[in-house]
DONU-224023 format. One record per residue (C-alpha): residue number from 1; z, y, x. Coordinates in steps of 0.25 Angstrom, whole numbers, plus 2048, in hexadecimal, padded with zeros to 3 digits. Layout:
% residues N
@zavo:NUM; w:Z; v:Y; u:X
...
This chain:
% residues 432
@zavo:1; w:842; v:81C; u:78D
@zavo:2; w:843; v:816; u:79B
@zavo:3; w:84A; v:80A; u:797
@zavo:4; w:840; v:807; u:78C
@zavo:5; w:834; v:809; u:795
@zavo:6; w:838; v:803; u:7A2
@zavo:7; w:841; v:7F8; u:79B
@zavo:8; w:84C; v:7FB; u:7A4
@zavo:9; w:857; v:7F2; u:79E
@zavo:10; w:84E; v:7E7; u:79D
@zavo:11; w:84C; v:7E7; u:7AC
@zavo:12; w:85B; v:7E9; u:7AF
@zavo:13; w:85A; v:7F7; u:7B4
@zavo:14; w:85C; v:806; u:7B1
@zavo:15; w:857; v:814; u:7B3
@zavo:16; w:860; v:817; u:7BF
@zavo:17; w:85C; v:80A; u:7C6
@zavo:18; w:84D; v:80C; u:7C4
@zavo:19; w:84D; v:81A; u:7C8
@zavo:20; w:855; v:817; u:7D5
@zavo:21; w:84C; v:80B; u:7D8
@zavo:22; w:840; v:814; u:7D6
@zavo:23; w:846; v:81E; u:7E0
@zavo:24; w:848; v:812; u:7EA
@zavo:25; w:839; v:80D; u:7E8
@zavo:26; w:834; v:81C; u:7EA
@zavo:27; w:83C; v:81E; u:7F7
@zavo:28; w:837; v:811; u:7FD
@zavo:29; w:828; v:814; u:7FA
@zavo:30; w:827; v:823; u:7FB
@zavo:31; w:822; v:822; u:809
@zavo:32; w:814; v:820; u:803
@zavo:33; w:813; v:82F; u:7FF
@zavo:34; w:814; v:832; u:80E
@zavo:35; w:80C; v:826; u:814
@zavo:36; w:800; v:826; u:80A
@zavo:37; w:7FC; v:834; u:80C
@zavo:38; w:7FD; v:832; u:81B
@zavo:39; w:7F4; v:826; u:81B
@zavo:40; w:7EA; v:82B; u:812
@zavo:41; w:7E9; v:838; u:819
@zavo:42; w:7E4; v:831; u:825
@zavo:43; w:7D8; v:82D; u:81C
@zavo:44; w:7D5; v:83C; u:81A
@zavo:45; w:7DC; v:83D; u:80D
@zavo:46; w:7E3; v:84A; u:809
@zavo:47; w:7F2; v:846; u:80C
@zavo:48; w:7F8; v:84F; u:802
@zavo:49; w:7EF; v:84A; u:7F7
@zavo:50; w:7F2; v:83C; u:7FB
@zavo:51; w:801; v:83F; u:7FA
@zavo:52; w:800; v:844; u:7EC
@zavo:53; w:7F7; v:838; u:7E8
@zavo:54; w:801; v:82E; u:7EE
@zavo:55; w:80D; v:834; u:7E6
@zavo:56; w:805; v:835; u:7D9
@zavo:57; w:7FF; v:827; u:7DA
@zavo:58; w:80D; v:821; u:7DE
@zavo:59; w:813; v:828; u:7D2
@zavo:60; w:808; v:825; u:7C8
@zavo:61; w:806; v:816; u:7CC
@zavo:62; w:815; v:814; u:7CC
@zavo:63; w:817; v:81A; u:7BF
@zavo:64; w:80C; v:812; u:7B9
@zavo:65; w:813; v:805; u:7BF
@zavo:66; w:820; v:80A; u:7B8
@zavo:67; w:81A; v:80D; u:7AA
@zavo:68; w:810; v:802; u:7A9
@zavo:69; w:816; v:7F6; u:7B1
@zavo:70; w:825; v:7FA; u:7B1
@zavo:71; w:827; v:7F5; u:7BF
@zavo:72; w:830; v:7FC; u:7CA
@zavo:73; w:824; v:7FC; u:7D3
@zavo:74; w:81E; v:809; u:7DA
@zavo:75; w:810; v:80B; u:7DD
@zavo:76; w:80A; v:814; u:7E9
@zavo:77; w:7FF; v:814; u:7F3
@zavo:78; w:800; v:807; u:7FA
@zavo:79; w:802; v:806; u:809
@zavo:80; w:7F7; v:7FE; u:811
@zavo:81; w:7EC; v:802; u:807
@zavo:82; w:7EE; v:811; u:80A
@zavo:83; w:7EC; v:80D; u:819
@zavo:84; w:7E0; v:805; u:816
@zavo:85; w:7DB; v:810; u:80E
@zavo:86; w:7DC; v:81A; u:819
@zavo:87; w:7DB; v:813; u:826
@zavo:88; w:7D1; v:809; u:822
@zavo:89; w:7C8; v:80D; u:816
@zavo:90; w:7C7; v:81C; u:81A
@zavo:91; w:7CA; v:81D; u:829
@zavo:92; w:7C4; v:80F; u:82E
@zavo:93; w:7B9; v:80C; u:823
@zavo:94; w:7B5; v:81A; u:822
@zavo:95; w:7B6; v:81C; u:813
@zavo:96; w:7BA; v:829; u:80D
@zavo:97; w:7C8; v:82A; u:807
@zavo:98; w:7C2; v:82D; u:7FA
@zavo:99; w:7BA; v:820; u:7FA
@zavo:100; w:7C7; v:819; u:7FE
@zavo:101; w:7CD; v:81E; u:7F2
@zavo:102; w:7C1; v:81A; u:7EA
@zavo:103; w:7C4; v:80B; u:7EF
@zavo:104; w:7D2; v:80C; u:7EB
@zavo:105; w:7CE; v:811; u:7DD
@zavo:106; w:7C5; v:805; u:7DC
@zavo:107; w:7CF; v:7FB; u:7E1
@zavo:108; w:7D9; v:801; u:7D7
@zavo:109; w:7D0; v:7FF; u:7CB
@zavo:110; w:7CD; v:7F1; u:7D0
@zavo:111; w:7DC; v:7EE; u:7D1
@zavo:112; w:7DE; v:7F4; u:7C3
@zavo:113; w:7D2; v:7EB; u:7BD
@zavo:114; w:7D7; v:7DE; u:7C2
@zavo:115; w:7E5; v:7E1; u:7BD
@zavo:116; w:7E0; v:7E5; u:7AF
@zavo:117; w:7D6; v:7D8; u:7AF
@zavo:118; w:7E2; v:7CF; u:7B4
@zavo:119; w:7DA; v:7CA; u:7C0
@zavo:120; w:7E5; v:7CE; u:7CA
@zavo:121; w:7EC; v:7C1; u:7CA
@zavo:122; w:7DE; v:7BA; u:7CD
@zavo:123; w:7DC; v:7C2; u:7D9
@zavo:124; w:7EB; v:7C2; u:7DE
@zavo:125; w:7EC; v:7B3; u:7DD
@zavo:126; w:7DE; v:7B1; u:7E4
@zavo:127; w:7E2; v:7B9; u:7F1
@zavo:128; w:7EA; v:7B0; u:7FA
@zavo:129; w:7F8; v:7B4; u:7FC
@zavo:130; w:7F6; v:7B4; u:80B
@zavo:131; w:7EC; v:7BF; u:80A
@zavo:132; w:7F5; v:7C7; u:801
@zavo:133; w:800; v:7C6; u:80B
@zavo:134; w:7F6; v:7C9; u:817
@zavo:135; w:7F2; v:7D6; u:810
@zavo:136; w:800; v:7DB; u:80F
@zavo:137; w:803; v:7D8; u:81E
@zavo:138; w:7F5; v:7DD; u:823
@zavo:139; w:7F8; v:7EA; u:81C
@zavo:140; w:805; v:7EB; u:823
@zavo:141; w:7FF; v:7E9; u:830
@zavo:142; w:7F4; v:7F3; u:82D
@zavo:143; w:7FF; v:7FD; u:829
@zavo:144; w:807; v:7FA; u:836
@zavo:145; w:7FB; v:7FE; u:83F
@zavo:146; w:7F8; v:80B; u:837
@zavo:147; w:807; v:80F; u:837
@zavo:148; w:808; v:80C; u:846
@zavo:149; w:7FB; v:815; u:848
@zavo:150; w:801; v:820; u:840
@zavo:151; w:80D; v:820; u:848
@zavo:152; w:806; v:820; u:855
@zavo:153; w:80D; v:813; u:859
@zavo:154; w:800; v:80C; u:85A
@zavo:155; w:7F3; v:813; u:85F
@zavo:156; w:7E5; v:80E; u:862
@zavo:157; w:7E1; v:809; u:870
@zavo:158; w:7D3; v:806; u:876
@zavo:159; w:7D8; v:7FA; u:87D
@zavo:160; w:7E1; v:7F3; u:873
@zavo:161; w:7DD; v:7FA; u:866
@zavo:162; w:7EC; v:7FE; u:863
@zavo:163; w:7F7; v:801; u:86C
@zavo:164; w:805; v:808; u:86C
@zavo:165; w:805; v:817; u:86A
@zavo:166; w:80D; v:822; u:871
@zavo:167; w:81C; v:81F; u:86C
@zavo:168; w:820; v:82D; u:872
@zavo:169; w:819; v:834; u:867
@zavo:170; w:822; v:839; u:85C
@zavo:171; w:819; v:833; u:851
@zavo:172; w:81B; v:825; u:857
@zavo:173; w:82A; v:827; u:85A
@zavo:174; w:82D; v:82C; u:84C
@zavo:175; w:825; v:821; u:845
@zavo:176; w:82D; v:817; u:84D
@zavo:177; w:83A; v:81E; u:848
@zavo:178; w:835; v:81E; u:83A
@zavo:179; w:832; v:80F; u:83A
@zavo:180; w:83F; v:80B; u:840
@zavo:181; w:846; v:814; u:835
@zavo:182; w:83E; v:80E; u:829
@zavo:183; w:841; v:800; u:82E
@zavo:184; w:850; v:803; u:830
@zavo:185; w:851; v:80A; u:823
@zavo:186; w:84B; v:7FE; u:81C
@zavo:187; w:855; v:7F4; u:822
@zavo:188; w:860; v:7FD; u:81D
@zavo:189; w:858; v:7FD; u:80F
@zavo:190; w:857; v:80C; u:80F
@zavo:191; w:84F; v:810; u:803
@zavo:192; w:842; v:818; u:807
@zavo:193; w:843; v:813; u:815
@zavo:194; w:834; v:816; u:817
@zavo:195; w:835; v:824; u:811
@zavo:196; w:841; v:827; u:819
@zavo:197; w:839; v:823; u:826
@zavo:198; w:82D; v:82B; u:822
@zavo:199; w:835; v:838; u:81F
@zavo:200; w:83E; v:836; u:82B
@zavo:201; w:832; v:835; u:835
@zavo:202; w:82C; v:841; u:82E
@zavo:203; w:838; v:849; u:831
@zavo:204; w:839; v:845; u:83F
@zavo:205; w:82A; v:849; u:841
@zavo:206; w:82D; v:857; u:83E
@zavo:207; w:837; v:857; u:84A
@zavo:208; w:830; v:84E; u:854
@zavo:209; w:822; v:84D; u:851
@zavo:210; w:81D; v:85B; u:84D
@zavo:211; w:81B; v:858; u:83F
@zavo:212; w:81A; v:864; u:835
@zavo:213; w:823; v:864; u:829
@zavo:214; w:81B; v:869; u:81C
@zavo:215; w:827; v:869; u:812
@zavo:216; w:82C; v:85F; u:808
@zavo:217; w:829; v:864; u:7FA
@zavo:218; w:81D; v:86B; u:7F4
@zavo:219; w:814; v:86A; u:7E8
@zavo:220; w:80B; v:85D; u:7E8
@zavo:221; w:7FE; v:85F; u:7F0
@zavo:222; w:7F0; v:85E; u:7E9
@zavo:223; w:7EB; v:850; u:7E7
@zavo:224; w:7DD; v:856; u:7E4
@zavo:225; w:7D7; v:852; u:7F2
@zavo:226; w:7D9; v:843; u:7EE
@zavo:227; w:7D9; v:843; u:7DF
@zavo:228; w:7CD; v:83C; u:7DA
@zavo:229; w:7C7; v:83C; u:7E8
@zavo:230; w:7C4; v:82D; u:7E8
@zavo:231; w:7B5; v:829; u:7EA
@zavo:232; w:7B3; v:81C; u:7E2
@zavo:233; w:7A4; v:81D; u:7E3
@zavo:234; w:7A5; v:81F; u:7F2
@zavo:235; w:7AE; v:813; u:7F4
@zavo:236; w:7A4; v:80A; u:7EB
@zavo:237; w:798; v:80F; u:7F3
@zavo:238; w:79D; v:80D; u:801
@zavo:239; w:7A0; v:7FE; u:800
@zavo:240; w:7AF; v:7FF; u:7FF
@zavo:241; w:7B1; v:7F2; u:7F8
@zavo:242; w:7B9; v:7EC; u:803
@zavo:243; w:7C3; v:7F8; u:803
@zavo:244; w:7C4; v:7F7; u:7F4
@zavo:245; w:7C7; v:7E8; u:7F5
@zavo:246; w:7D2; v:7EA; u:7FF
@zavo:247; w:7D9; v:7F5; u:7F7
@zavo:248; w:7D8; v:7EC; u:7EB
@zavo:249; w:7DD; v:7DF; u:7F1
@zavo:250; w:7E9; v:7E6; u:7F9
@zavo:251; w:7ED; v:7EE; u:7EC
@zavo:252; w:7ED; v:7E1; u:7E4
@zavo:253; w:7F5; v:7D9; u:7EE
@zavo:254; w:7FE; v:7E5; u:7F1
@zavo:255; w:801; v:7E9; u:7E2
@zavo:256; w:803; v:7DA; u:7DD
@zavo:257; w:80C; v:7D6; u:7E9
@zavo:258; w:814; v:7E3; u:7E8
@zavo:259; w:816; v:7E2; u:7D9
@zavo:260; w:81A; v:7D4; u:7D9
@zavo:261; w:824; v:7D6; u:7E5
@zavo:262; w:82B; v:7E2; u:7DE
@zavo:263; w:82B; v:7DB; u:7D1
@zavo:264; w:831; v:7CF; u:7D7
@zavo:265; w:83C; v:7D7; u:7DE
@zavo:266; w:83F; v:7DE; u:7D1
@zavo:267; w:840; v:7D1; u:7C9
@zavo:268; w:835; v:7D5; u:7C0
@zavo:269; w:82C; v:7C8; u:7C2
@zavo:270; w:82B; v:7BE; u:7B6
@zavo:271; w:828; v:7B0; u:7BB
@zavo:272; w:822; v:7B6; u:7C7
@zavo:273; w:819; v:7C0; u:7C0
@zavo:274; w:81A; v:7CF; u:7BD
@zavo:275; w:819; v:7D1; u:7AE
@zavo:276; w:812; v:7DF; u:7AF
@zavo:277; w:80A; v:7DC; u:7BC
@zavo:278; w:7FD; v:7E1; u:7B6
@zavo:279; w:803; v:7EE; u:7B2
@zavo:280; w:809; v:7F0; u:7C0
@zavo:281; w:7FC; v:7ED; u:7C6
@zavo:282; w:7F5; v:7F7; u:7BC
@zavo:283; w:7FE; v:801; u:7C1
@zavo:284; w:7FB; v:7FE; u:7D0
@zavo:285; w:7EC; v:7FE; u:7CE
@zavo:286; w:7EC; v:80B; u:7C6
@zavo:287; w:7F4; v:811; u:7D1
@zavo:288; w:7E9; v:80D; u:7DB
@zavo:289; w:7DD; v:813; u:7D4
@zavo:290; w:7E5; v:81F; u:7CF
@zavo:291; w:7EA; v:821; u:7DE
@zavo:292; w:7DC; v:821; u:7E3
@zavo:293; w:7D9; v:82C; u:7D8
@zavo:294; w:7E4; v:835; u:7DE
@zavo:295; w:7E1; v:832; u:7EC
@zavo:296; w:7E9; v:827; u:7F2
@zavo:297; w:7E7; v:818; u:7F7
@zavo:298; w:7EB; v:80C; u:7EF
@zavo:299; w:7F8; v:80C; u:7E8
@zavo:300; w:800; v:800; u:7E6
@zavo:301; w:80E; v:7FA; u:7E2
@zavo:302; w:819; v:7FD; u:7EC
@zavo:303; w:821; v:7F2; u:7F2
@zavo:304; w:82C; v:7FC; u:7F4
@zavo:305; w:82E; v:7FC; u:7E5
@zavo:306; w:837; v:7F0; u:7E9
@zavo:307; w:841; v:7FA; u:7EF
@zavo:308; w:843; v:800; u:7E1
@zavo:309; w:844; v:7F2; u:7DB
@zavo:310; w:84F; v:7EF; u:7E5
@zavo:311; w:857; v:7FB; u:7DF
@zavo:312; w:855; v:7F5; u:7D1
@zavo:313; w:848; v:7FB; u:7CC
@zavo:314; w:842; v:7F1; u:7C1
@zavo:315; w:839; v:7FA; u:7B8
@zavo:316; w:82E; v:804; u:7B8
@zavo:317; w:839; v:80F; u:7B8
@zavo:318; w:83B; v:80D; u:7C7
@zavo:319; w:82C; v:80F; u:7C9
@zavo:320; w:82C; v:81B; u:7C0
@zavo:321; w:837; v:821; u:7C9
@zavo:322; w:82E; v:81F; u:7D5
@zavo:323; w:822; v:826; u:7CF
@zavo:324; w:82A; v:832; u:7CC
@zavo:325; w:82F; v:833; u:7DA
@zavo:326; w:821; v:832; u:7DF
@zavo:327; w:81D; v:83D; u:7D6
@zavo:328; w:828; v:846; u:7DC
@zavo:329; w:823; v:843; u:7EA
@zavo:330; w:817; v:84C; u:7E7
@zavo:331; w:81F; v:858; u:7EB
@zavo:332; w:822; v:853; u:7F9
@zavo:333; w:814; v:854; u:7FF
@zavo:334; w:817; v:85D; u:80B
@zavo:335; w:821; v:853; u:810
@zavo:336; w:817; v:847; u:80E
@zavo:337; w:80D; v:850; u:816
@zavo:338; w:817; v:851; u:821
@zavo:339; w:818; v:842; u:824
@zavo:340; w:810; v:83E; u:830
@zavo:341; w:809; v:830; u:832
@zavo:342; w:814; v:82B; u:83C
@zavo:343; w:81F; v:82E; u:831
@zavo:344; w:818; v:824; u:827
@zavo:345; w:814; v:81A; u:832
@zavo:346; w:822; v:814; u:833
@zavo:347; w:822; v:811; u:824
@zavo:348; w:814; v:80B; u:825
@zavo:349; w:818; v:802; u:831
@zavo:350; w:825; v:7FE; u:82A
@zavo:351; w:81D; v:7FA; u:81D
@zavo:352; w:813; v:7F2; u:826
@zavo:353; w:81E; v:7EA; u:82C
@zavo:354; w:824; v:7E6; u:81E
@zavo:355; w:816; v:7E2; u:81A
@zavo:356; w:816; v:7D7; u:825
@zavo:357; w:821; v:7CF; u:81E
@zavo:358; w:816; v:7CA; u:815
@zavo:359; w:812; v:7C0; u:820
@zavo:360; w:81D; v:7B7; u:81D
@zavo:361; w:816; v:7B4; u:810
@zavo:362; w:80A; v:7AD; u:817
@zavo:363; w:809; v:79E; u:818
@zavo:364; w:809; v:79D; u:827
@zavo:365; w:806; v:78E; u:827
@zavo:366; w:7F8; v:790; u:81F
@zavo:367; w:7EE; v:795; u:829
@zavo:368; w:7E4; v:797; u:81E
@zavo:369; w:7ED; v:7A1; u:818
@zavo:370; w:7F4; v:7A8; u:824
@zavo:371; w:7E8; v:7AA; u:82C
@zavo:372; w:7E0; v:7B2; u:822
@zavo:373; w:7ED; v:7BA; u:81F
@zavo:374; w:7EF; v:7BD; u:82D
@zavo:375; w:7E1; v:7C1; u:82F
@zavo:376; w:7E2; v:7CA; u:823
@zavo:377; w:7EF; v:7D1; u:828
@zavo:378; w:7EA; v:7D3; u:837
@zavo:379; w:7DC; v:7D8; u:834
@zavo:380; w:7E2; v:7E3; u:82C
@zavo:381; w:7E8; v:7EB; u:837
@zavo:382; w:7DF; v:7E6; u:842
@zavo:383; w:7D2; v:7EB; u:83B
@zavo:384; w:7DA; v:7F6; u:835
@zavo:385; w:7D6; v:7F2; u:827
@zavo:386; w:7DC; v:7EB; u:81B
@zavo:387; w:7CE; v:7E7; u:816
@zavo:388; w:7CB; v:7E0; u:823
@zavo:389; w:7D8; v:7D8; u:822
@zavo:390; w:7D5; v:7D4; u:814
@zavo:391; w:7C7; v:7D0; u:817
@zavo:392; w:7CA; v:7C8; u:823
@zavo:393; w:7D5; v:7C1; u:81C
@zavo:394; w:7CD; v:7BD; u:810
@zavo:395; w:7C2; v:7B8; u:818
@zavo:396; w:7CB; v:7B0; u:821
@zavo:397; w:7D2; v:7AA; u:815
@zavo:398; w:7C6; v:7A6; u:80E
@zavo:399; w:7C0; v:7A0; u:81B
@zavo:400; w:7CC; v:798; u:81F
@zavo:401; w:7CE; v:792; u:811
@zavo:402; w:7BF; v:78E; u:811
@zavo:403; w:7BF; v:788; u:81E
@zavo:404; w:7CC; v:780; u:81D
@zavo:405; w:7C7; v:77A; u:810
@zavo:406; w:7D1; v:782; u:808
@zavo:407; w:7C7; v:78B; u:800
@zavo:408; w:7CD; v:787; u:7F3
@zavo:409; w:7DA; v:78F; u:7F6
@zavo:410; w:7D1; v:79C; u:7F6
@zavo:411; w:7D0; v:7A3; u:7E9
@zavo:412; w:7C3; v:7A9; u:7E5
@zavo:413; w:7C8; v:7B8; u:7E7
@zavo:414; w:7CA; v:7B5; u:7F6
@zavo:415; w:7BC; v:7AF; u:7F7
@zavo:416; w:7B6; v:7BC; u:7F1
@zavo:417; w:7BE; v:7C5; u:7FA
@zavo:418; w:7BB; v:7BD; u:806
@zavo:419; w:7AD; v:7BD; u:803
@zavo:420; w:7AD; v:7CD; u:801
@zavo:421; w:7B3; v:7CF; u:80E
@zavo:422; w:7AB; v:7C5; u:816
@zavo:423; w:79E; v:7CC; u:810
@zavo:424; w:7A4; v:7D9; u:815
@zavo:425; w:7A6; v:7D4; u:823
@zavo:426; w:798; v:7CE; u:823
@zavo:427; w:791; v:7DB; u:81E
@zavo:428; w:799; v:7E5; u:826
@zavo:429; w:79E; v:7DE; u:832
@zavo:430; w:7AC; v:7E3; u:82F
@zavo:431; w:7A9; v:7F1; u:833
@zavo:432; w:7AD; v:7F7; u:826
C-alpha cells in the first residue's frame, strides 16, 4: 500500500529509508514544540494549550503535505512570525492575541485563494529578489535581539537603549553554554543539535537556576482555551490590514522559498519547477488558517526538512513519519512546560545566525537593490517590527527606482504595496 501510494520505487527509495529520514527531520525541528509555546505565552496565551496546538498543527499540516503533495517536507509554526505575533502585534501594537489569531486566519485564507486562483507566481515574480532576501535577514536579526533579551545577555539601557546584561546570572551563563553546544554539535553534524541544546540547558537549569521539574509524560492538556478563540471581526474592525499584509507576504516568501530549496536538494525539480507546487502550497496555506483555529501563529514549510532529504527521504512517507512523531509529542507536555526561555534562546540565536547567510545573495554593486534590502533588514530589529522593516524597504525601493529613472524595473505589485505603506505612514506617523 505504501509503495503504491507514495511511489517509493519510482523515487528510488524504500520504507526503511523514508522512516529514518522522517525521524531525522523530526529531531532537527522538534525544538518548535518548546519554543513556540514559550514565545506565544509571552503574549498572554495559555502555554499548555499552545503546546497542544503546536503539536496538532505540525502533525496535521505535515500529513496533508504527505498525502496531498507527496513531498518529504514537514510543516510547523514558523520561527519569526511567532515572534512578530507575540512581541509586535500583541505586546507592542496592543492587539489581543485573539485578534492576532484572526489576522493569521485571514492571511491563510488569502494565501489559499491565490494558490487556488493561480496568481501566486504573479506576486512572487513581482516582488524584487533583494526584498525577499532582506525579509529573511531582517527576521534573523529580529530573532537575534529577542533571543539575547530572553537570555538576559542584552538588557535595556536609558543611555544607549540596549547594553550588556549581568553575565554572572545563571540564565545568561546557561544560554551561552547552550549556544556553544548547538554550534559545536552542528559542526559535528549531530542530528537534533537544537533539541539536544534545549534539553541540555533545561536539565542544567534544575541544578543551577532553581527551575522546577514538572515531570515528562502525562495526558495532553486541554486545548479549549485557544480552540476557536480567534477574533476575525475584531481583527477586521481594528485596522489590522498591515499586520495581515506582513503575515501574508512573509508566509508566501517563506513557503515558496523553502519548498523550492528542499525539493532542489532532493532532486525533485523538473526543469527548475516543482510539479506539485500548488498542492504543496495548499497544504501550507491550509495549515495556516487551521492553526489559527487551534490557537497558534502561522505554520509554514520547514527548511529543516532538508536534513531528512540528506538521509534519503524522497516522498511523502518521510513527512507522514514526522506527523506521527509530532502526535506522540502530545504526551510530553510537563517537560515542555519546564523549559525556561533562556533554554530556547540559544536555539533562536543559532537560527538567527544562519539566516544572515542570505546576505551573500544580494547584488552589492547595485545601490538601488542593496540599499532597500539593507533598510528592510535593519529596520526590523531597530523598530522591533517586521512590518516596519517591510514598509521602509518597499517605499525606499520604489523611490530609488523612480528617482534614478529605473521605474520600469518595478513591477505593479511593488507600487501597490509601497503606496499602502506610505499612506499608512502619512496617516499614523508610524506610531502603530
